[in-house]
C-alpha positions in Angstrom: 10.8 11.1 -20.2 9.8 13.3 -17.3 9.0 17.0 -17.8 8.4 19.4 -14.9 5.5 21.8 -15.3 5.9 24.8 -13.0 2.2 25.1 -12.3 1.4 22.8 -9.5 -1.4 20.2 -9.7 -3.1 21.9 -6.7 -2.3 25.5 -5.5 -1.4 25.4 -1.8 -2.4 28.3 0.4 -1.5 28.5 4.1 -3.1 31.2 6.3 -1.2 30.7 9.6 2.1 28.8 9.7 2.4 26.1 12.3 5.9 24.6 12.5 4.8 21.7 14.6 2.2 20.8 12.1 4.8 21.2 9.4 6.8 18.5 11.2 3.8 16.2 11.2 3.4 16.7 7.5 6.9 15.3 6.9 5.3 11.9 7.4 3.7 12.2 4.0 6.9 13.5 2.4 9.6 11.0 3.6 7.6 8.5 5.6 6.6 4.9 5.0 3.2 5.8 3.6 4.2 9.1 2.0 4.2 10.4 -1.5 7.8 9.6 -2.4 7.4 6.0 -1.4 4.2 5.7 -3.5 5.9 7.4 -6.5 8.9 5.1 -6.4 6.8 1.9 -5.7 4.4 2.4 -8.6 7.1 3.7 -11.0 9.4 0.8 -10.5 6.6 -1.7 -10.7 5.7 0.1 -14.0 9.3 -0.3 -15.3 9.0 -4.1 -14.6 5.4 -4.6 -15.8 5.0 -6.6 -19.0 1.3 -5.8 -19.7 1.1 -2.5 -21.7 -2.2 -1.4 -20.2 -1.2 -2.0 -16.6 2.3 -0.5 -17.2 0.6 2.7 -18.4 -1.6 2.7 -15.2 1.4 2.3 -12.9 3.4 5.0 -14.7 0.4 7.4 -14.7 -0.2 7.1 -11.0 3.5 6.9 -10.1 4.0 10.2 -11.9 0.9 11.8 -10.2 2.4 10.8 -6.9 5.5 12.9 -7.7 3.1 15.8 -8.2 1.6 15.1 -4.8 5.1 15.1 -3.3 5.5 18.6 -4.7 2.2 19.7 -3.1 3.1 18.2 0.3 6.6 19.8 0.0 5.1 23.2 -0.6 2.7 22.8 2.3 5.5 21.7 4.6 7.8 24.6 3.5 5.1 27.2 4.3 4.4 25.8 7.7 8.1 25.5 8.6 9.0 29.0 7.4 9.0 30.5 11.0 11.8 28.1 11.9 14.2 30.2 9.8 14.1 33.2 12.1 12.2 32.4 15.3 14.1 30.7 18.1 11.0 29.1 19.7 9.9 27.7 16.4 13.3 26.4 15.6 13.5 24.6 18.9 10.4 22.6 17.9 12.7 20.5 15.7 16.4 21.5 15.7 17.1 18.7 13.1 14.8 20.3 10.6 16.0 23.8 11.4 19.8 23.3 11.6 20.4 20.3 9.3 17.6 21.1 6.8 17.6 24.9 6.9 13.9 25.0 8.0 12.8 23.2 4.8 11.8 19.8 3.6 14.1 16.8 3.9 13.7 13.2 3.0 12.8 12.2 6.6 9.6 11.3 8.3 8.0 13.2 11.2 10.4 11.6 13.7 13.5 12.5 11.6 14.1 9.0 10.3 15.7 9.0 6.8 13.6 7.7 3.9 14.5 4.2 2.8 13.8 2.0 -0.1 12.8 -0.6 2.5 9.4 1.1 2.4 8.7 -0.2 -1.1 6.7 -3.3 -1.8 7.8 -4.6 -5.2 7.5 -8.3 -6.0 7.6 -8.4 -9.8 4.2 -10.2 -9.8 1.5 -7.9 -11.1 -1.4 -9.4 -9.1 0.6 -9.2 -5.9 1.8 -5.7 -6.5 -1.6 -4.4 -7.3 -2.9 -5.7 -4.0 0.1 -4.0 -2.2 -0.8 -0.7 -4.0 -4.5 -0.9 -2.9 -3.3 -1.3 0.7 -0.7 1.5 0.3 -3.4 3.9 -0.9 -5.6 2.9 2.1 -2.8 3.7 4.5 -2.1 7.0 2.9 -5.8 7.9 3.1 -6.0 7.4 6.8 -2.8 9.3 7.4 -4.2 12.3 5.5 -7.4 12.1 7.5 -5.5 12.2 10.8 -3.4 15.1 9.6 -6.6 17.0 8.7 -7.8 16.6 12.3 -4.7 18.3 13.7 -4.9 21.7 11.9 -7.3 24.6 12.0 -5.8 26.2 8.9 -8.5 26.2 6.1 -6.0 26.2 3.2 -4.1 23.3 4.7 -7.3 21.3 5.3 -8.4 21.9 1.7 -5.0 20.8 0.3 -5.0 17.6 2.4 -8.6 16.9 1.4 -7.5 17.0 -2.3 -4.6 14.6 -1.6 -6.8 12.3 0.5 -9.4 12.1 -2.2 -6.9 11.1 -4.9 -5.8 8.2 -2.7 -9.4 6.8 -3.1 -9.3 7.4 -6.8 -6.1 5.4 -7.1 -7.5 2.6 -4.9 -10.4 2.4 -7.4 -8.0 2.3 -10.4 -5.8 -0.4 -8.9 -8.8 -2.4 -8.0 -10.2 -2.1 -11.5 -6.8 -3.3 -12.9 -6.8 -6.3 -10.6 -10.3 -7.2 -11.6 -9.4 -6.8 -15.3 -7.0 -9.8 -14.9 -10.2 -11.9 -14.6 -8.8 -14.4 -12.1 -10.4 -15.9 -9.1 -9.7 -13.6 -6.1 -7.2 -15.9 -4.4 -5.3 -17.1 -7.4 -1.7 -16.1 -6.9 1.3 -17.3 -8.9 1.4 -20.6 -10.7 1.2 -23.3 -8.0 -2.3 -24.1 -6.7 -2.6 -24.5 -2.9 -3.1 -27.9 -1.2 -6.7 -29.0 -1.6 -8.5 -29.4 1.7 -5.8 -27.7 3.8 -6.5 -24.4 2.1 -10.1 -24.5 3.4 -9.1 -25.1 7.1 -9.3 -22.2 9.6 -7.2 -23.2 12.6 -8.5 -22.2 16.0 -5.2 -21.2 17.6 -6.5 -18.8 20.3 -8.2 -20.6 23.2 -8.3 -20.3 27.0 -9.9 -22.2 29.8 -9.4 -19.6 32.5 -12.3 -17.4 33.5 -12.9 -14.6 32.9 -10.7 -14.6 29.8 -12.3 -17.6 28.2 -13.8 -16.6 24.9 -16.1 -18.9 23.0 -15.3 -19.2 19.3 -17.9 -17.1 17.4 -19.3 -18.2 14.1 -18.0 -15.7 11.6 -17.3 -15.4 7.9 -13.6 -16.0 8.5 -14.2 -19.4 10.2 -17.5 -20.6 8.9 -17.9 -18.9 5.6 -16.3 -18.3 2.2 -15.6 -22.0 1.9 -13.7 -22.1 5.2 -14.4 -24.3 8.2 -13.1 -24.3 11.7 -10.5 -26.9 12.8 -9.6 -27.2 16.5 -6.2 -28.2 17.8 -5.5 -31.9 18.6 -4.6 -30.9 22.1 -8.1 -29.6 22.5 -9.6 -32.8 21.1 -9.9 -31.5 17.6 -8.7 -33.1 14.3 -5.9 -30.6 13.8 -4.8 -29.3 10.4 -4.4 -31.8 7.5 -0.6 -32.2 7.3 -0.6 -34.9 4.7 2.4 -34.3 2.4 1.4 -32.8 -0.9 3.7 -32.2 -3.9 3.6 -28.7 -5.4 2.6 -28.6 -9.0 3.7 -25.6 -11.1 1.2 -24.7 -13.8 -1.9 -25.7 -11.8 -3.0 -22.3 -10.7 -5.4 -20.2 -12.7 -3.5 -17.3 -14.4 -4.1 -14.4 -16.7 -2.5 -13.3 -19.9 -1.7 -10.1 -18.0 0.3 -12.0 -15.4 4.1 -11.5 -15.0 6.4 -14.1 -16.4 6.9 -16.7 -13.7 10.3 -16.9 -11.9 12.1 -20.2 -11.4 13.5 -23.2 -13.3 10.3 -25.2 -13.0 7.3 -23.2 -14.0 5.2 -26.0 -15.4 6.4 -25.1 -18.9 3.8 -22.2 -18.7 0.9 -24.6 -18.9 -1.2 -21.8 -17.5 -4.8 -22.3 -16.9 -7.0 -19.3 -17.6 -10.4 -18.3 -16.4 -13.5 -19.1 -18.5 -13.2 -15.9 -20.6 -10.5 -15.7 -23.2 -8.0 -13.1 -22.0 -6.3 -10.5 -24.1 -3.5 -8.2 -23.2 -4.3 -4.5 -23.3 
């Protein structure tokens, strides 16, 4: 059950309205990395989540994002207010003024309508938590950029509050992912092909000066169990393309994992990490 409390999570104060900046703020209202997208993504993931503890996490943060939508909406409305009566301000964005009455609408800063295509929902808890961590990171950088385009102190402070909460949520989602106690690259129930999974393919080469770039030793091609493999056309061994049959039930899983999807799931012969796992 949802219950609206009239007192906002953060009290918004705007000293000087800036309609153009209000238009920028629409990105965090109806944009791909905005608060509505986050609220819907986490809430729907929460509806689907089978682990009680993680379900509570997703519903908590999804609901908080609705509070953030209210804050962003109030901020936008204050900045767009001159559009209602001032011709020059209205001309900054006729769509917002004429179609939206100088208020908030479910559009981004370019006037594109909000769409559920923004949402990343797979029904797999470990995958969804990773998507959420990335979503919070994207929202954080958008707020940071918005802060740099306003001189209004109250607006900066409100955006600082919202930006900070993105990091809090990143930490919470990361902690939830770690609580699954799985190896960091264990996804689903089918283990990757041995050998092939450790091969980093050098697919970017050039022989023409001055664009020739020597392959640098780096963690992504000479570390973390990975090793560099050159293309056969460059005299290398190429990737190991030996056929390998997928085996459901061979990947390390957690008791918090979502129920696998498919007719052949290895009869749920799930391996678990060394610790005995318990659902929250």
